N, C-alpha and C positions, 0 to 999 in steps of 0.2 A: 502493500499498500505506500503510495510517493505521501511523503512528509512535507509542509512548506513551513517553515517559521513564520511567526508575525514579520518578522524581517524582511523576509523575501516577499510576503505579499505587499508589504508596505511600499517596497521599491516597485516591484509589478504595477502597482496601482499609480505610482508617480508616474513609470514610464507610459501609462496608458494616456494619462493625464499631458502627458508632453507630447505625445507624438500619436496618441489613438486616431484613428479614422473615425467619423462621425458616424458612420453606419455601424460600428462596429459600438459604441457608445451605446448608439440605440438599440441595437440587440439586445446588450447585458440590460438595458434599464425596461426594455420587454420581458425580458424572463425574469427579471426580478419582481416585476409587474403582475406578473400571470398572464399576461394577455395571452387568449387562445389563439391556437394554430387551427384554421379552418376557412372552406369557401362557403361557410354558411354566414351571412351577416348578422342572423339574428342573435347572435352569442360576440357579436362587437362591443368592444369597450372604446372609451375615450382614452388616449395615449397621445402623450407630446412631451414638451419642454418641461413642463412641470414632472414627470416622472423622471425624466434625465438629470435635471437637477436635484432631486432627491436623492438618485443613485448617489451622486456625486458629493451631495452632503455627508451619506452614509457611510460610503467607502473612502473618502480620499481625506487625509489627514488636512486639518486647517492650514499646515503650514506648505502644504503642495499646492492647494488651489490658491492662496495667497502671491504665490511666484511667480 
């Protein structure tokens, strides 16, 4: 089983914040928000920058967001 230390995760998230592609950040936020994957519009949920900003606020250290 792979193991990641908190420092490795923090460095990875800092790298994502600096160099991550916007689509990747959106995908991670969609997974975090449990956005359903379906071609049926009846199960659609609202999703946008609010959820992406929430992801950044929850996962990225404050010092990373201000750099």
